[in-house]
C-alpha positions in Angstrom: -31.1 -29.4 12.2 -28.5 -31.9 11.1 -26.0 -33.8 13.2 -22.7 -32.1 13.7 -20.7 -35.2 12.8 -17.8 -34.0 10.6 -14.7 -32.7 12.3 -12.6 -29.8 11.0 -9.0 -31.0 10.8 -7.7 -27.5 11.6 -9.8 -26.3 14.6 -11.1 -29.8 15.7 -14.6 -28.6 16.1 -17.5 -30.6 14.7 -19.8 -29.2 12.0 -22.7 -30.4 9.7 -21.3 -32.0 6.6 -22.7 -29.1 4.4 -20.5 -26.6 6.3 -17.3 -28.5 5.7 -15.0 -28.1 2.6 -12.8 -30.8 1.2 -9.1 -29.8 1.0 -6.0 -31.6 -0.3 -4.9 -34.8 1.4 -8.5 -35.6 2.3 -8.5 -33.0 5.1 -11.7 -31.4 6.0 -12.0 -27.7 6.9 -14.8 -25.6 8.2 -15.6 -22.3 6.4 -13.7 -20.2 8.9 -10.5 -22.3 8.7 -10.9 -22.5 4.9 -10.5 -18.7 4.8 -6.9 -19.3 6.0 -6.2 -21.7 3.2 -4.9 -20.8 -0.3 -6.2 -22.4 -3.5 -3.7 -23.9 -6.0 -3.9 -22.0 -9.3 -3.9 -25.3 -11.2 -5.8 -28.1 -9.3 -7.9 -25.7 -7.2 -7.4 -27.7 -4.0 -6.9 -25.8 -0.8 -3.5 -25.8 1.0 -1.9 -24.1 4.0 0.6 -21.4 2.8 3.5 -23.6 4.1 2.5 -26.4 1.7 2.6 -24.4 -1.5 5.6 -23.8 -3.7 7.3 -20.5 -2.9 7.7 -19.6 -6.6 4.5 -17.6 -6.9 3.9 -17.1 -10.6 1.9 -14.0 -11.8 0.4 -13.6 -8.3 -0.8 -17.2 -8.2 0.3 -20.0 -5.9 0.8 -23.6 -7.0 1.1 -26.8 -5.0 4.0 -29.2 -5.2 1.9 -31.7 -7.3 1.1 -29.3 -10.2 3.4 -28.3 -13.0 
């Protein structure tokens, strides 16, 4: 079993690296916390709802960095 050496930036628990997902801003999220995140329809990075533009287009959310 691998070392639990990568911290989830949302729940602050430690996980094995293969159980951690990269998000925007170089944040790390475990699989449970990642379920709470929303993928940008353009760049596919994961964001908290509060970080996405509020002009949802055709049911798809976009981050502030994408057109």
